[in-house]
Structure formats: C-alpha cells, structure tokens
MOPAC internal coordinates of N, CA, C and O (Angstrom, degrees):
PM7 1SCF
backbone

  N    0.0000 0     0.00 0     0.00 0    0    0    0
  C    1.4367 1     0.00 0     0.00 0    1    0    0
  C    1.5442 1   107.67 1     0.00 0    2    1    0
  O    1.2310 1   119.37 1   -58.00 1    3    2    1
  N    1.3006 1   118.81 1   122.00 1    3    2    1
  C    1.4420 1   122.99 1  -176.90 1    5    3    2
  C    1.5313 1   109.57 1   -86.90 1    6    5    3
  O    1.2310 1   120.58 1   -36.33 1    7    6    5
  N    1.3099 1   116.50 1   143.67 1    7    6    5
  C    1.4493 1   122.74 1   177.11 1    9    7    6
  C    1.5243 1   107.87 1   -90.74 1   10    9    7
  O    1.2310 1   121.90 1   -52.68 1   11   10    9
  N    1.3229 1   113.97 1   127.32 1   11   10    9
  C    1.4766 1   119.15 1   179.70 1   13   11   10
  C    1.5191 1   111.05 1   -86.59 1   14   13   11
  O    1.2310 1   121.73 1   -41.56 1   15   14   13
  N    1.2786 1   114.29 1   138.44 1   15   14   13
  C    1.4910 1   119.35 1   172.81 1   17   15   14
  C    1.5033 1   108.06 1   -83.94 1   18   17   15
  O    1.2310 1   121.02 1   -65.68 1   19   18   17
  N    1.3321 1   115.65 1   114.32 1   19   18   17
  C    1.4517 1   120.16 1  -175.45 1   21   19   18
  C    1.5191 1   113.92 1   -93.89 1   22   21   19
  O    1.2310 1   120.58 1  -167.33 1   23   22   21
  N    1.3022 1   116.50 1    12.67 1   23   22   21
  C    1.4499 1   118.60 1   177.02 1   25   23   22
  C    1.4983 1   111.83 1   -70.90 1   26   25   23
  O    1.2310 1   121.95 1   -30.35 1   27   26   25
  N    1.3270 1   113.86 1   149.65 1   27   26   25
  C    1.4562 1   119.69 1   178.61 1   29   27   26
  C    1.5085 1   108.76 1   -71.75 1   30   29   27
  O    1.2310 1   120.20 1   -32.60 1   31   30   29
  N    1.3387 1   117.23 1   147.40 1   31   30   29
  C    1.4674 1   118.18 1   175.21 1   33   31   30
  C    1.5428 1   109.00 1   -66.70 1   34   33   31
  O    1.2310 1   120.15 1   -30.89 1   35   34   33
  N    1.3010 1   117.33 1   149.11 1   35   34   33
  C    1.4799 1   118.58 1  -179.49 1   37   35   34
  C    1.5224 1   111.92 1   -61.33 1   38   37   35
  O    1.2310 1   121.98 1   -34.93 1   39   38   37
  N    1.3311 1   113.82 1   145.07 1   39   38   37
  C    1.4249 1   118.81 1   178.58 1   41   39   38
  C    1.5348 1   109.51 1   -76.68 1   42   41   39
  O    1.2310 1   120.68 1   -28.02 1   43   42   41
  N    1.3135 1   116.30 1   151.98 1   43   42   41
  C    1.4716 1   117.58 1   174.91 1   45   43   42
  C    1.5440 1   109.89 1   -64.15 1   46   45   43
  O    1.2310 1   120.15 1   -24.80 1   47   46   45
  N    1.2960 1   117.32 1   155.20 1   47   46   45
  C    1.4899 1   122.00 1  -175.18 1   49   47   46
  C    1.5261 1   110.82 1   -55.09 1   50   49   47
  O    1.2310 1   120.04 1   137.70 1   51   50   49
  N    1.3278 1   117.53 1   -42.30 1   51   50   49
  C    1.4822 1   119.48 1  -177.29 1   53   51   50
  C    1.5212 1   111.37 1   -63.82 1   54   53   51
  O    1.2310 1   120.74 1   142.05 1   55   54   53
  N    1.2928 1   116.20 1   -37.95 1   55   54   53
  C    1.4848 1   119.01 1   177.94 1   57   55   54
  C    1.5284 1   112.09 1   -67.70 1   58   57   55
  O    1.2310 1   120.72 1   141.75 1   59   58   57
  N    1.3432 1   116.24 1   -38.25 1   59   58   57
  C    1.4806 1   119.84 1   176.52 1   61   59   58
  C    1.5037 1   110.91 1   -64.24 1   62   61   59
  O    1.2310 1   120.58 1   136.60 1   63   62   61
  N    1.3048 1   116.50 1   -43.40 1   63   62   61
  C    1.4522 1   120.48 1   179.92 1   65   63   62
  C    1.5111 1   110.11 1   -63.50 1   66   65   63
  O    1.2310 1   119.97 1   134.93 1   67   66   65
  N    1.3040 1   117.67 1   -45.07 1   67   66   65
  C    1.4636 1   122.73 1  -179.69 1   69   67   66
  C    1.5016 1   110.91 1   -61.70 1   70   69   67
  O    1.2310 1   120.01 1   136.60 1   71   70   69
  N    1.3460 1   117.58 1   -43.40 1   71   70   69
  C    1.4320 1   122.93 1   176.47 1   73   71   70
  C    1.5371 1   112.07 1   -61.73 1   74   73   71
  O    1.2310 1   121.17 1   135.57 1   75   74   73
  N    1.3307 1   115.36 1   -44.43 1   75   74   73
  C    1.4490 1   121.30 1   177.37 1   77   75   74
  C    1.5023 1   112.91 1   -62.62 1   78   77   75
  O    1.2310 1   119.60 1   136.51 1   79   78   77
  N    1.3312 1   118.37 1   -43.49 1   79   78   77
  C    1.4705 1   121.76 1   179.14 1   81   79   78
  C    1.5353 1   109.69 1   -66.60 1   82   81   79
  O    1.2310 1   120.09 1   143.37 1   83   82   81
  N    1.3227 1   117.42 1   -36.63 1   83   82   81
  C    1.4730 1   118.60 1   178.89 1   85   83   82
  C    1.5169 1   110.33 1   -64.56 1   86   85   83
  O    1.2310 1   120.34 1   141.00 1   87   86   85
  N    1.3315 1   116.96 1   -39.00 1   87   86   85
  C    1.4494 1   120.11 1   179.25 1   89   87   86
  C    1.5541 1   110.49 1   -67.81 1   90   89   87
  O    1.2310 1   120.64 1   138.85 1   91   90   89
  N    1.3069 1   116.38 1   -41.15 1   91   90   89
  C    1.4714 1   119.65 1   176.53 1   93   91   90
  C    1.5042 1   112.43 1   -65.01 1   94   93   91
  O    1.2310 1   119.90 1   142.60 1   95   94   93
  N    1.2977 1   117.80 1   -37.40 1   95   94   93
  C    1.4800 1   121.78 1   177.95 1   97   95   94
  C    1.5221 1   108.86 1   -64.74 1   98   97   95
  O    1.2310 1   119.38 1   136.56 1   99   98   97
  N    1.3298 1   118.79 1   -43.44 1   99   98   97
  C    1.4190 1   121.57 1  -178.86 1  101   99   98
  C    1.5721 1   108.67 1   -65.64 1  102  101   99
  O    1.2310 1   119.57 1   140.43 1  103  102  101
  N    1.2909 1   118.43 1   -39.57 1  103  102  101
  C    1.4611 1   121.83 1   177.61 1  105  103  102
  C    1.5347 1   110.47 1   -64.92 1  106  105  103
  O    1.2310 1   120.92 1   137.70 1  107  106  105
  N    1.3446 1   115.84 1   -42.30 1  107  106  105
  C    1.4313 1   120.70 1   178.53 1  109  107  106
  C    1.5674 1   110.54 1   -58.80 1  110  109  107
  O    1.2310 1   121.50 1   135.39 1  111  110  109
  N    1.3312 1   114.73 1   -44.61 1  111  110  109
  C    1.5030 1   118.90 1  -179.42 1  113  111  110
  C    1.5204 1   109.19 1   -68.08 1  114  113  111
  O    1.2310 1   119.35 1   144.35 1  115  114  113
  N    1.2956 1   118.84 1   -35.65 1  115  114  113
  C    1.4740 1   120.80 1   178.06 1  117  115  114
  C    1.5090 1   112.22 1   -64.56 1  118  117  115
  O    1.2310 1   120.63 1   144.46 1  119  118  117
  N    1.3413 1   116.41 1   -35.54 1  119  118  117
  C    1.4665 1   121.82 1  -178.64 1  121  119  118
  C    1.5225 1   112.92 1   -86.35 1  122  121  119
  O    1.2310 1   119.67 1   167.73 1  123  122  121
  N    1.3204 1   118.23 1   -12.27 1  123  122  121
  C    1.4458 1   122.00 1  -173.80 1  125  123  122
  C    1.5339 1   111.72 1   -59.72 1  126  125  123
  O    1.2310 1   117.69 1   136.52 1  127  126  125
  N    1.3324 1   122.00 1   -43.48 1  127  126  125
  C    1.4687 1   119.25 1   177.20 1  129  127  126
  C    1.5129 1   113.42 1   -57.22 1  130  129  127
  O    1.2310 1   120.93 1   141.50 1  131  130  129
  N    1.3267 1   115.83 1   -38.50 1  131  130  129
  C    1.4672 1   120.32 1   179.52 1  133  131  130
  C    1.5516 1   110.07 1   -66.79 1  134  133  131
  O    1.2310 1   120.32 1   138.65 1  135  134  133
  N    1.3425 1   117.00 1   -41.35 1  135  134  133
  C    1.4613 1   120.75 1   177.35 1  137  135  134
  C    1.5182 1   111.42 1   -61.64 1  138  137  135
  O    1.2310 1   120.45 1   138.58 1  139  138  137
  N    1.3435 1   116.75 1   -41.42 1  139  138  137
  C    1.4261 1   122.17 1   179.45 1  141  139  138
  C    1.5326 1   109.44 1   -61.94 1  142  141  139
  O    1.2310 1   119.90 1   130.58 1  143  142  141
  N    1.3199 1   117.80 1   -49.42 1  143  142  141
  C    1.4468 1   122.53 1  -179.05 1  145  143  142
  C    1.5368 1   111.65 1   -62.41 1  146  145  143
  O    1.2310 1   120.68 1   143.30 1  147  146  145
  N    1.3518 1   116.30 1   -36.70 1  147  146  145
  C    1.4555 1   118.40 1  -179.47 1  149  147  146
  C    1.5622 1   110.08 1   -69.22 1  150  149  147
  O    1.2310 1   120.33 1   137.75 1  151  150  149
  N    1.3350 1   116.98 1   -42.25 1  151  150  149
  C    1.4452 1   118.88 1   177.20 1  153  151  150
  C    1.5378 1   111.86 1   -65.25 1  154  153  151
  O    1.2310 1   120.04 1   136.81 1  155  154  153
  N    1.3401 1   117.52 1   -43.19 1  155  154  153
  C    1.4656 1   118.97 1   177.49 1  157  155  154
  C    1.5365 1   110.15 1   -61.31 1  158  157  155
  O    1.2310 1   120.51 1   139.00 1  159  158  157
  N    1.3117 1   116.62 1   -41.00 1  159  158  157
  C    1.4770 1   119.20 1  -178.49 1  161  159  158
  C    1.5325 1   110.74 1   -65.29 1  162  161  159
  O    1.2310 1   120.31 1   140.80 1  163  162  161
  N    1.2960 1   117.01 1   -39.20 1  163  162  161
  C    1.4735 1   120.20 1   179.37 1  165  163  162
  C    1.5151 1   111.44 1   -68.49 1  166  165  163
  O    1.2310 1   120.43 1   144.12 1  167  166  165
  N    1.3420 1   116.78 1   -35.88 1  167  166  165
  C    1.4488 1   119.91 1   177.52 1  169  167  166
  C    1.5422 1   109.80 1   -66.23 1  170  169  167
  O    1.2310 1   121.12 1   136.59 1  171  170  169
  N    1.3430 1   115.47 1   -43.41 1  171  170  169
  C    1.4664 1   118.06 1   177.07 1  173  171  170
  C    1.5289 1   111.23 1   -62.16 1  174  173  171
  O    1.2310 1   120.34 1   140.33 1  175  174  173
  N    1.3196 1   116.96 1   -39.67 1  175  174  173
  C    1.4680 1   120.79 1   179.44 1  177  175  174
  C    1.5438 1   111.19 1   -61.44 1  178  177  175
  O    1.2310 1   120.10 1   147.97 1  179  178  177
  N    1.3012 1   117.42 1   -32.03 1  179  178  177
  C    1.4535 1   120.59 1   178.84 1  181  179  178
  C    1.5268 1   112.37 1   -74.43 1  182  181  179
  O    1.2310 1   121.19 1   152.09 1  183  182  181
  N    1.3275 1   115.32 1   -27.91 1  183  182  181
  C    1.4828 1   119.94 1  -176.84 1  185  183  182
  C    1.5264 1   113.06 1   -86.30 1  186  185  183
  O    1.2310 1   120.14 1   172.36 1  187  186  185
  N    1.3418 1   117.34 1    -7.64 1  187  186  185
  C    1.4559 1   121.58 1   177.82 1  189  187  186
  C    1.5424 1   111.22 1   -61.34 1  190  189  187
  O    1.2310 1   121.62 1   -19.85 1  191  190  189
  N    1.3325 1   114.50 1   160.15 1  191  190  189
  C    1.4584 1   118.42 1   175.43 1  193  191  190
  C    1.5272 1   112.68 1   -57.63 1  194  193  191
  O    1.2310 1   121.31 1   144.82 1  195  194  193
  N    1.3116 1   115.10 1   -35.18 1  195  194  193
  C    1.4712 1   121.89 1   174.94 1  197  195  194
  C    1.4997 1   107.22 1  -115.60 1  198  197  195
  O    1.2310 1   118.31 1   -89.76 1  199  198  197
  N    1.3244 1   120.82 1    90.24 1  199  198  197
  C    1.4435 1   122.79 1  -174.27 1  201  199  198
  C    1.5279 1   112.87 1   -60.88 1  202  201  199
  O    1.2310 1   120.55 1   -37.94 1  203  202  201
  N    1.2853 1   116.55 1   142.06 1  203  202  201
  C    1.4601 1   122.94 1   176.73 1  205  203  202
  C    1.5302 1   108.10 1   -76.28 1  206  205  203
  O    1.2310 1   119.85 1   -61.36 1  207  206  205
  N    1.3632 1   117.89 1   118.64 1  207  206  205
  C    1.4309 1   120.91 1  -176.55 1  209  207  206
  C    1.5244 1   114.00 1   -66.21 1  210  209  207
  O    1.2310 1   119.36 1   160.86 1  211  210  209
  N    1.3104 1   118.82 1   -19.14 1  211  210  209
  C    1.4311 1   122.83 1   179.22 1  213  211  210
  C    1.5209 1   113.56 1   -85.32 1  214  213  211
  O    1.2310 1   120.02 1   166.64 1  215  214  213
  N    1.3298 1   117.56 1   -13.36 1  215  214  213
  C    1.4346 1   121.84 1  -175.40 1  217  215  214
  C    1.5372 1   113.04 1   -64.30 1  218  217  215
  O    1.2310 1   121.22 1   139.46 1  219  218  217
  N    1.3214 1   115.27 1   -40.54 1  219  218  217
  C    1.4970 1   117.35 1  -179.33 1  221  219  218
  C    1.5178 1   110.55 1   -66.02 1  222  221  219
  O    1.2310 1   120.64 1   140.57 1  223  222  221
  N    1.3464 1   116.38 1   -39.43 1  223  222  221
  C    1.4475 1   120.57 1   177.12 1  225  223  222
  C    1.5019 1   111.89 1   -65.19 1  226  225  223
  O    1.2310 1   119.47 1   144.71 1  227  226  225
  N    1.3204 1   118.62 1   -35.29 1  227  226  225
  C    1.4372 1   123.75 1   176.85 1  229  227  226
  C    1.5275 1   110.29 1   -65.86 1  230  229  227
  O    1.2310 1   120.56 1   136.44 1  231  230  229
  N    1.3315 1   116.53 1   -43.56 1  231  230  229
  C    1.4597 1   120.47 1   177.91 1  233  231  230
  C    1.5369 1   111.10 1   -63.40 1  234  233  231
  O    1.2310 1   120.54 1   135.23 1  235  234  233
  N    1.3182 1   116.58 1   -44.77 1  235  234  233
  C    1.4809 1   120.06 1   177.80 1  237  235  234
  C    1.5227 1   111.79 1   -60.10 1  238  237  235
  O    1.2310 1   120.77 1   137.19 1  239  238  237
  N    1.3244 1   116.12 1   -42.81 1  239  238  237
  C    1.4636 1   119.98 1   178.65 1  241  239  238
  C    1.5228 1   111.16 1   -63.83 1  242  241  239
  O    1.2310 1   119.58 1   136.19 1  243  242  241
  N    1.2993 1   118.40 1   -43.81 1  243  242  241
  C    1.4762 1   122.70 1  -179.73 1  245  243  242
  C    1.5277 1   108.53 1   -65.13 1  246  245  243
  O    1.2310 1   119.25 1   138.13 1  247  246  245
  N    1.3255 1   119.03 1   -41.87 1  247  246  245
  C    1.4531 1   122.20 1   179.17 1  249  247  246
  C    1.5451 1   109.21 1   -62.69 1  250  249  247
  O    1.2310 1   119.91 1   137.18 1  251  250  249
  N    1.3317 1   117.77 1   -42.82 1  251  250  249
  C    1.4450 1   122.08 1  -178.95 1  253  251  250
  C    1.5544 1   109.64 1   -61.33 1  254  253  251
  O    1.2310 1   121.22 1   133.05 1  255  254  253
  N    1.3178 1   115.26 1   -46.95 1  255  254  253
  C    1.4569 1   119.73 1  -178.12 1  257  255  254
  C    1.5562 1   111.51 1   -65.63 1  258  257  255
  O    1.2310 1   121.62 1   139.32 1  259  258  257
  N    1.3084 1   114.51 1   -40.68 1  259  258  257
  C    1.4814 1   119.55 1   178.52 1  261  259  258
  C    1.5266 1   111.14 1   -64.09 1  262  261  259
  O    1.2310 1   120.73 1   137.62 1  263  262  261
  N    1.3195 1   116.21 1   -42.38 1  263  262  261
  C    1.4752 1   119.70 1  -176.88 1  265  263  262
  C    1.5089 1   109.54 1   -70.11 1  266  265  263
  O    1.2310 1   119.13 1   151.64 1  267  266  265
  N    1.2943 1   119.27 1   -28.36 1  267  266  265
  C    1.4470 1   122.77 1  -179.98 1  269  267  266
  C    1.5213 1   113.61 1   -74.83 1  270  269  267
  O    1.2310 1   120.07 1   137.34 1  271  270  269
  N    1.3200 1   117.47 1   -42.66 1  271  270  269
  C    1.4585 1   119.61 1  -170.50 1  273  271  270
  C    1.5304 1   114.43 1  -100.23 1  274  273  271
  O    1.2310 1   120.36 1   150.46 1  275  274  273
  N    1.3534 1   116.92 1   -29.54 1  275  274  273
  C    1.4374 1   120.81 1  -172.91 1  277  275  274
  C    1.5358 1   114.98 1   -56.07 1  278  277  275
  O    1.2310 1   120.74 1   128.53 1  279  278  277
  N    1.3179 1   116.18 1   -51.47 1  279  278  277
  C    1.4512 1   118.49 1  -176.62 1  281  279  278
  C    1.5287 1   112.07 1   -64.55 1  282  281  279
  O    1.2310 1   120.22 1   143.68 1  283  282  281
  N    1.3203 1   117.18 1   -36.32 1  283  282  281
  C    1.4736 1   122.48 1   178.67 1  285  283  282
  C    1.5395 1   110.27 1   -59.72 1  286  285  283
  O    1.2310 1   120.95 1   146.81 1  287  286  285
  N    1.3166 1   115.79 1   -33.19 1  287  286  285
  C    1.4728 1   120.96 1  -175.68 1  289  287  286
  C    1.5316 1   113.21 1   -95.50 1  290  289  287
  O    1.2310 1   120.39 1  -174.63 1  291  290  289
  N    1.3212 1   116.86 1     5.37 1  291  290  289
  C    1.4641 1   121.47 1   175.88 1  293  291  290
  C    1.4898 1   114.91 1    98.41 1  294  293  291
  O    1.2310 1   119.46 1  -169.01 1  295  294  293
  N    1.3311 1   118.64 1    10.99 1  295  294  293
  C    1.4590 1   122.96 1   178.07 1  297  295  294
  C    1.5242 1   109.64 1  -109.21 1  298  297  295
  O    1.2310 1   121.87 1  -118.05 1  299  298  297
  N    1.3404 1   114.04 1    61.95 1  299  298  297
  C    1.4726 1   120.45 1  -171.86 1  301  299  298
  C    1.4989 1   113.19 1   -58.90 1  302  301  299
  O    1.2310 1   118.79 1   138.19 1  303  302  301
  N    1.3452 1   119.91 1   -41.81 1  303  302  301
  C    1.4400 1   120.93 1  -176.86 1  305  303  302
  C    1.5253 1   111.34 1   -67.34 1  306  305  303
  O    1.2310 1   120.16 1   141.06 1  307  306  305
  N    1.3193 1   117.31 1   -38.94 1  307  306  305
  C    1.4637 1   119.37 1   176.81 1  309  307  306
  C    1.5409 1   109.23 1   -62.52 1  310  309  307
  O    1.2310 1   120.74 1   137.12 1  311  310  309
  N    1.3331 1   116.19 1   -42.88 1  311  310  309
  C    1.4412 1   120.77 1  -178.56 1  313  311  310
  C    1.5192 1   112.15 1   -63.33 1  314  313  311
  O    1.2310 1   120.68 1   136.53 1  315  314  313
  N    1.3586 1   116.31 1   -43.47 1  315  314  313
  C    1.4625 1   120.94 1  -178.40 1  317  315  314
  C    1.5570 1   109.37 1   -67.23 1  318  317  315
  O    1.2310 1   120.86 1   136.80 1  319  318  317
  N    1.3580 1   115.96 1   -43.20 1  319  318  317
  C    1.4559 1   118.67 1  -178.51 1  321  319  318
  C    1.5085 1   111.90 1   -65.30 1  322  321  319
  O    1.2310 1   120.80 1   135.53 1  323  322  321
  N    1.3231 1   116.08 1   -44.47 1  323  322  321
  C    1.4682 1   121.13 1   178.73 1  325  323  322
  C    1.5302 1   110.79 1   -62.26 1  326  325  323
  O    1.2310 1   120.49 1   138.10 1  327  326  325
  N    1.3169 1   116.67 1   -41.90 1  327  326  325
  C    1.4381 1   120.97 1   178.87 1  329  327  326
  C    1.5357 1   113.43 1   -65.24 1  330  329  327
  O    1.2310 1   121.60 1   141.64 1  331  330  329
  N    1.3218 1   114.54 1   -38.36 1  331  330  329
  C    1.4606 1   119.21 1   177.19 1  333  331  330
  C    1.5456 1   111.53 1   -66.24 1  334  333  331
  O    1.2310 1   121.05 1   137.10 1  335  334  333
  N    1.3327 1   115.60 1   -42.90 1  335  334  333
  C    1.4559 1   119.21 1   179.53 1  337  335  334
  C    1.5796 1   109.80 1   -65.72 1  338  337  335
  O    1.2310 1   120.72 1   138.87 1  339  338  337
  N    1.3162 1   116.22 1   -41.13 1  339  338  337
  C    1.4448 1   119.06 1   178.94 1  341  339  338
  C    1.5228 1   110.23 1   -62.35 1  342  341  339
  O    1.2310 1   119.71 1   136.98 1  343  342  341
  N    1.3282 1   118.15 1   -43.02 1  343  342  341
  C    1.4662 1   121.26 1   178.67 1  345  343  342
  C    1.5138 1   112.07 1   -62.20 1  346  345  343
  O    1.2310 1   120.75 1   140.76 1  347  346  345
  N    1.3308 1   116.18 1   -39.24 1  347  346  345
  C    1.4789 1   119.78 1   178.01 1  349  347  346
  C    1.5125 1   110.56 1   -65.15 1  350  349  347
  O    1.2310 1   119.73 1   140.24 1  351  350  349
  N    1.3016 1   118.12 1   -39.76 1  351  350  349
  C    1.4472 1   121.20 1   177.75 1  353  351  350
  C    1.5500 1   110.62 1   -67.68 1  354  353  351
  O    1.2310 1   120.82 1   138.01 1  355  354  353
  N    1.3082 1   116.04 1   -41.99 1  355  354  353
  C    1.4991 1   119.42 1  -179.52 1  357  355  354
  C    1.4965 1   111.53 1   -62.98 1  358  357  355
  O    1.2310 1   119.55 1   155.54 1  359  358  357
  N    1.3356 1   118.46 1   -24.46 1  359  358  357
  C    1.4528 1   120.92 1  -176.09 1  361  359  358
  C    1.5486 1   109.19 1   -79.36 1  362  361  359
  O    1.2310 1   119.30 1   170.05 1  363  362  361
  N    1.3112 1   118.94 1    -9.95 1  363  362  361
  C    1.4633 1   122.87 1  -178.83 1  365  363  362
  C    1.5025 1   109.95 1   -99.84 1  366  365  363
  O    1.2310 1   121.07 1   -29.65 1  367  366  365
  N    1.3692 1   115.56 1   150.35 1  367  366  365
  C    1.4479 1   119.06 1   170.51 1  369  367  366
  C    1.5339 1   109.89 1   -61.88 1  370  369  367
  O    1.2310 1   120.13 1   -31.57 1  371  370  369
  N    1.3008 1   117.36 1   148.43 1  371  370  369
  C    1.4395 1   122.43 1  -175.50 1  373  371  370
  C    1.5492 1   113.66 1   -54.45 1  374  373  371
  O    1.2310 1   121.23 1   143.83 1  375  374  373
  N    1.3396 1   115.25 1   -36.17 1  375  374  373
  C    1.4765 1   118.93 1  -178.83 1  377  375  374
  C    1.5000 1   112.21 1   -69.15 1  378  377  375
  O    1.2310 1   118.78 1   158.03 1  379  378  377
  N    1.3031 1   119.94 1   -21.97 1  379  378  377
  C    1.4648 1   123.53 1   179.72 1  381  379  378
  C    1.5360 1   113.88 1   -92.72 1  382  381  379
  O    1.2310 1   120.21 1   170.76 1  383  382  381
  N    1.3071 1   117.21 1    -9.24 1  383  382  381
  C    1.4856 1   119.53 1  -173.22 1  385  383  382
  C    1.5116 1   111.09 1   -65.18 1  386  385  383
  O    1.2310 1   118.90 1   135.67 1  387  386  385
  N    1.2854 1   119.70 1   -44.33 1  387  386  385
  C    1.4765 1   122.16 1  -177.35 1  389  387  386
  C    1.5100 1   110.72 1   -59.27 1  390  389  387
  O    1.2310 1   120.26 1   130.48 1  391  390  389
  N    1.3170 1   117.12 1   -49.52 1  391  390  389
  C    1.4638 1   119.86 1  -179.40 1  393  391  390
  C    1.5428 1   111.45 1   -67.67 1  394  393  391
  O    1.2310 1   120.15 1   146.76 1  395  394  393
  N    1.3234 1   117.33 1   -33.24 1  395  394  393
  C    1.4843 1   119.90 1   177.05 1  397  395  394
  C    1.5089 1   110.49 1   -64.08 1  398  397  395
  O    1.2310 1   120.52 1   140.22 1  399  398  397
  N    1.3047 1   116.62 1   -39.78 1  399  398  397
  C    1.4753 1   119.76 1   178.84 1  401  399  398
  C    1.5134 1   110.47 1   -61.09 1  402  401  399
  O    1.2310 1   120.86 1   133.49 1  403  402  401
  N    1.3190 1   115.96 1   -46.51 1  403  402  401
  C    1.4575 1   120.34 1  -179.39 1  405  403  402
  C    1.5184 1   113.63 1   -70.77 1  406  405  403
  O    1.2310 1   120.95 1   136.61 1  407  406  405
  N    1.3538 1   115.79 1   -43.39 1  407  406  405
  C    1.4525 1   118.83 1  -174.02 1  409  407  406
  C    1.5561 1   115.43 1   -89.58 1  410  409  407
  O    1.2310 1   120.95 1   136.34 1  411  410  409
  N    1.3274 1   115.79 1   -43.66 1  411  410  409
  C    1.4795 1   118.38 1  -170.59 1  413  411  410
  C    1.5275 1   114.12 1  -104.04 1  414  413  411
  O    1.2310 1   120.19 1   148.11 1  415  414  413
  N    1.3432 1   117.24 1   -31.89 1  415  414  413
  C    1.4614 1   119.08 1  -172.66 1  417  415  414
  C    1.5070 1   113.60 1  -105.29 1  418  417  415
  O    1.2310 1   119.72 1   179.30 1  419  418  417
  N    1.3334 1   118.15 1    -0.70 1  419  418  417
  C    1.4813 1   120.02 1  -173.19 1  421  419  418
  C    1.5190 1   112.31 1   -59.58 1  422  421  419
  O    1.2310 1   119.37 1   138.62 1  423  422  421
  N    1.3261 1   118.80 1   -41.38 1  423  422  421
  C    1.4587 1   118.90 1  -176.66 1  425  423  422
  C    1.5415 1   110.09 1   -72.35 1  426  425  423
  O    1.2310 1   120.55 1   146.54 1  427  426  425
  N    1.3261 1   116.55 1   -33.46 1  427  426  425
  C    1.4906 1   119.09 1   176.35 1  429  427  426
  C    1.5214 1   111.82 1   -69.65 1  430  429  427
  O    1.2310 1   120.56 1   144.62 1  431  430  429
  N    1.3491 1   116.54 1   -35.38 1  431  430  429
  C    1.4484 1   119.75 1   175.56 1  433  431  430
  C    1.5327 1   110.22 1   -67.65 1  434  433  431
  O    1.2310 1   120.49 1   140.65 1  435  434  433
  N    1.3363 1   116.66 1   -39.35 1  435  434  433
  C    1.4704 1   120.32 1   177.20 1  437  435  434
  C    1.5143 1   109.64 1   -61.82 1  438  437  435
  O    1.2310 1   119.57 1   138.48 1  439  438  437
  N    1.3352 1   118.42 1   -41.52 1  439  438  437
  C    1.4639 1   122.35 1   176.39 1  441  439  438
  C    1.5242 1   111.05 1   -60.09 1  442  441  439
  O    1.2310 1   120.46 1   136.75 1  443  442  441
  N    1.3328 1   116.72 1   -43.25 1  443  442  441
  C    1.4745 1   119.82 1   178.79 1  445  443  442
  C    1.5208 1   109.68 1   -62.94 1  446  445  443
  O    1.2310 1   119.92 1   137.66 1  447  446  445
  N    1.3211 1   117.75 1   -42.34 1  447  446  445
  C    1.4881 1   120.74 1   178.62 1  449  447  446
  C    1.5412 1   110.21 1   -61.27 1  450  449  447
  O    1.2310 1   121.13 1   140.16 1  451  450  449
  N    1.3425 1   115.44 1   -39.84 1  451  450  449
  C    1.4773 1   116.91 1   178.40 1  453  451  450
  C    1.5291 1   111.81 1   -66.29 1  454  453  451
  O    1.2310 1   119.77 1   142.81 1  455  454  453
  N    1.3177 1   118.05 1   -37.19 1  455  454  453
  C    1.4701 1   122.02 1   175.93 1  457  455  454
  C    1.5217 1   109.32 1   -61.42 1  458  457  455
  O    1.2310 1   121.30 1   134.16 1  459  458  457
  N    1.3376 1   115.12 1   -45.84 1  459  458  457
  C    1.4781 1   118.47 1  -179.96 1  461  459  458
  C    1.5367 1   111.34 1   -63.08 1  462  461  459
  O    1.2310 1   120.39 1   137.57 1  463  462  461
  N    1.3159 1   116.87 1   -42.43 1  463  462  461
  C    1.4375 1   120.84 1   179.89 1  465  463  462
  C    1.5418 1   111.34 1   -63.53 1  466  465  463
  O    1.2310 1   120.87 1   140.61 1  467  466  465
  N    1.3404 1   115.94 1   -39.39 1  467  466  465
  C    1.4597 1   118.64 1  -179.19 1  469  467  466
  C    1.5334 1   113.11 1   -72.11 1  470  469  467
  O    1.2310 1   120.82 1   166.11 1  471  470  469
  N    1.3447 1   116.03 1   -13.89 1  471  470  469
  C    1.4424 1   119.46 1   178.09 1  473  471  470
  C    1.5245 1   112.48 1   -87.86 1  474  473  471
  O    1.2310 1   120.46 1   172.09 1  475  474  473
  N    1.3243 1   116.72 1    -7.91 1  475  474  473
  C    1.4683 1   119.16 1   179.48 1  477  475  474
  C    1.5361 1   110.24 1   -67.75 1  478  477  475
  O    1.2310 1   120.90 1   -36.12 1  479  478  477
  N    1.3191 1   115.88 1   143.88 1  479  478  477
  C    1.4544 1   118.09 1   178.44 1  481  479  478
  C    1.5256 1   113.20 1   -70.25 1  482  481  479
  O    1.2310 1   120.10 1   180.00 1  483  482  481

C-alpha cells in the first residue's frame, strides 16, 4: 500500500508574489492608524513651547518608510508625497528641519495625513 503525499502542489511564482503583496498590504493598512498617530504626535511635539528635538527625526523616519513601501503596495500618491516631503527636509540643514516642519511643511504634512486617513478601510 503506497502512502500518498497530500501536500498541495507549489503555487506559481506570480501567485505567491500576489499572495505575499496582499498580506503586506493588509498589514500596512492595519498599521496605518498607528503611523498617523505617530506623525500627528511628532508634529504636536514640534509645536510645543519647548519642541521635542527627536520629533523631526521621527517625522523624517516615518516619511522615509512611507515613501519606500506605499507605492509598492498600491498607495502611489502617499508614497510620492512622503518622498517629496522627505527630500525637502533632507535639503535643509538639520538645525532648520524642526522649524521647517512647523512653518513650511505643516500643510503638506496635513495633506499627507488626510491621504493616509482616506486610505483606511
């Protein structure tokens, strides 16, 4: 009596990639509220009477991560906007980045947050 191998045949590469991207997209959407809150919190920390020096670095890090993954997962506008904001911050000396976020980039960051919120399921 022969023992049958009941394992499923391997999926084609395209199907595995599609399944993997779907899982990453779902994870991205699950984490999006946390990303929004973290960006909003960092912006508030920069607007305080005594700004948090780590807040600008946190915003830059979040923008970098958003620009890297968003477009891959189908959120092209979020990725482009985050990348543009990151590039604008990178063009400034580190000492000017906090004030630039508050003074010059605040409305663009608010637009990014609105895009992120509208992407929520």
